[in-house]
C-alpha positions as CSV (number, residue, x, y, z in Angstrom):
1,M,15.0,-6.3,56.7
2,R,14.9,-8.9,54.0
3,S,11.1,-8.6,53.5
4,H,11.4,-4.8,53.3
5,L,14.0,-5.2,50.5
6,F,11.8,-7.7,48.7
7,L,8.8,-5.4,48.9
8,K,10.9,-2.5,47.5
9,S,12.0,-4.7,44.6
10,I,8.4,-5.7,43.8
11,L,7.3,-2.1,43.9
12,I,10.2,-1.1,41.5
13,V,9.3,-3.9,39.1
14,F,5.6,-3.0,39.2
15,S,6.4,0.7,38.6
16,L,8.7,-0.1,35.6
17,A,6.0,-2.4,34.1
18,L,3.4,0.3,34.6
19,F,5.6,3.0,33.1
20,S,6.6,0.8,30.1
21,S,3.0,-0.1,29.3
22,C,2.1,3.6,29.3
23,K,5.0,4.2,26.9
24,E,3.7,1.4,24.6
25,E,0.3,3.1,24.5
26,K,1.8,6.4,23.5
27,K,3.5,4.7,20.5
28,T,0.2,3.3,19.3
29,T,-1.4,6.7,19.5
30,S,1.4,8.4,17.6
31,V,1.2,5.9,14.7
32,D,-2.3,7.0,14.0
33,K,-1.0,10.5,13.3
34,V,1.5,9.5,10.6
35,E,1.0,11.5,7.4
36,V,2.8,10.7,4.2
37,S,2.7,12.8,1.1
38,F,3.1,11.8,-2.5
39,K,6.7,11.8,-4.0
40,K,6.9,11.6,-7.8
41,E,9.4,8.9,-8.8
42,G,8.3,8.3,-12.3
43,T,5.5,8.4,-14.9
44,L,3.3,5.5,-16.0
45,T,1.2,5.3,-19.2
46,L,-1.9,3.1,-19.6
47,N,-2.5,1.9,-23.2
48,K,-5.6,0.4,-24.8
49,A,-4.9,-3.2,-25.9
50,T,-7.1,-2.9,-29.0
51,S,-5.6,0.3,-30.4
52,D,-2.4,0.9,-28.4
53,S,-3.8,4.5,-27.9
54,I,-3.0,6.2,-24.6
55,I,-5.7,6.0,-22.0
56,K,-4.0,8.0,-19.3
57,T,-0.5,9.1,-18.1
58,I,0.0,9.5,-14.3
59,D,2.8,10.3,-11.9
60,I,3.9,7.3,-9.8
61,E,5.7,6.4,-6.6
62,I,7.7,3.2,-6.8
63,A,7.5,0.4,-4.2
64,D,10.4,-2.0,-4.9
65,D,11.9,-2.9,-1.6
66,E,10.6,-4.7,1.5
67,Y,9.7,-1.5,3.4
68,T,7.9,0.3,0.6
69,T,6.0,-2.8,-0.6
70,Q,4.9,-3.5,3.0
71,T,3.9,0.2,3.6
72,G,2.4,1.0,0.2
73,L,-0.2,3.8,0.5
74,M,-0.8,3.3,4.2
75,Y,-1.6,6.4,6.2
76,R,-2.3,8.5,3.2
77,T,-5.2,10.9,3.4
78,E,-5.3,11.7,-0.3
79,L,-4.2,10.5,-3.7
80,E,-4.9,12.7,-6.7
81,T,-6.5,11.3,-9.9
82,N,-3.1,11.7,-11.7
83,Q,-1.1,9.8,-9.1
84,G,-0.5,6.1,-8.3
85,M,1.9,3.7,-6.7
86,L,3.6,1.0,-8.8
87,F,4.8,-2.1,-6.9
88,M,7.6,-3.8,-8.7
89,F,8.4,-7.4,-7.7
90,P,11.4,-9.5,-8.8
91,D,9.2,-12.3,-10.1
92,S,5.7,-13.0,-11.4
93,Q,3.4,-14.9,-9.0
94,M,0.0,-14.8,-7.5
95,R,-0.3,-11.7,-5.4
96,S,-2.6,-10.5,-2.7
97,F,-3.0,-7.1,-1.1
98,Y,-5.1,-5.7,1.7
99,M,-6.1,-2.3,3.0
100,K,-4.6,-2.3,6.5
101,N,-4.0,1.3,7.7
102,T,-5.0,2.6,4.2
103,K,-7.4,5.5,4.6
104,I,-8.5,6.0,1.0
105,P,-10.4,3.7,-1.4
106,L,-8.2,2.1,-4.0
107,D,-8.3,0.2,-7.3
108,I,-5.6,-2.5,-7.3
109,I,-4.5,-3.5,-10.7
110,Y,-2.5,-6.6,-11.2
111,I,-0.1,-6.7,-14.2
112,D,2.1,-9.5,-15.6
113,E,5.7,-9.6,-16.6
114,N,4.7,-8.4,-20.1
115,K,3.1,-5.3,-18.6
116,T,-0.4,-6.5,-19.4
117,I,-3.3,-6.0,-17.0
118,V,-4.4,-9.5,-15.8
119,S,-6.9,-8.6,-13.0
120,F,-8.4,-5.9,-10.8
121,Q,-9.7,-5.4,-7.3
122,K,-11.9,-2.3,-7.6
123,N,-12.9,0.1,-4.9
124,A,-11.1,-1.7,-2.1
125,K,-12.5,-0.5,1.2
126,P,-10.3,1.7,3.5
127,M,-8.9,0.0,6.6
128,D,-10.3,-3.5,5.5
129,E,-7.8,-6.4,6.1
130,T,-9.7,-8.8,3.8
131,S,-7.3,-10.4,1.3
132,L,-7.6,-9.0,-2.3
133,P,-5.9,-11.6,-4.5
134,S,-4.9,-11.4,-8.2
135,E,-6.6,-13.8,-10.6
136,A,-3.4,-14.5,-12.5
137,P,0.4,-14.2,-11.7
138,A,1.6,-10.6,-11.5
139,K,5.0,-9.0,-11.4
140,Y,3.6,-5.4,-11.1
141,V,0.7,-4.0,-9.1
142,L,-0.6,-0.5,-9.7
143,E,-2.7,1.2,-7.0
144,I,-4.8,4.2,-8.1
145,Y,-7.7,6.1,-6.4
146,G,-10.8,3.9,-6.1
147,G,-13.2,4.0,-9.1
148,L,-10.7,5.4,-11.6
149,S,-10.2,2.1,-13.5
150,N,-13.9,2.3,-14.4
151,V,-13.7,6.0,-15.2
152,W,-10.7,5.3,-17.5
153,N,-12.4,2.2,-18.9
154,L,-9.5,0.0,-18.1
155,N,-9.8,-3.7,-19.1
156,V,-7.9,-6.9,-18.7
157,G,-5.4,-7.0,-21.6
158,D,-4.7,-3.2,-21.6
159,T,-1.0,-2.5,-21.1
160,I,1.3,-0.2,-19.2
161,S,4.7,1.4,-19.8
162,F,6.6,3.4,-17.2
163,E,9.8,5.5,-16.7
164,T,11.5,6.1,-13.4
165,L,13.2,9.4,-12.6
C-alpha cells in the first residue's frame, strides 16, 4: 500500500514538472510575437554646432524609468526616419547599450548633460548582444534608425533640444 502511494506521488510530481515545463516553453514562444508601436511623447531638434542651424526635427518616445530604459526599442519591427527614442538618465556617466531583442538597425547617439553629442555607435546590428559603449560620459542617449546619423551629417559637438508632450 505504501509503495503504491509513493509511486502515485512520484507520478503526480513528474506530471506537474512536465506540465510546468511545457508552460514555460509557451511563454518563450509568445515573447517572440510581441509587437510594439511608436507613441509620440515629444519632439527633438538636432542642431549644427558650427552654425546652430537646424539639422532635423523628429518625434520621440521617452525612456526615463527602469522599464522603458531596459526595454528601449526591443521588439520593434519598424522605426520611421522622423522618429527616435530619447533615453533620459538622472546623471551623466559612461553608458553602454546593446541590441538584444532589437529587430531593426540603430544609430546610438550619446549626449552629455549640456545636450551636446559626445559619441556614436552607428549601424548597430539587430539582435547583437555586443556591448556598444559611449566614448565619454552621457546623460542622454538618442536611438534613431541605422545610418541616419550619416545621412543627416551629425557630428560630435552637434547639439539637441527637446520638448515633451
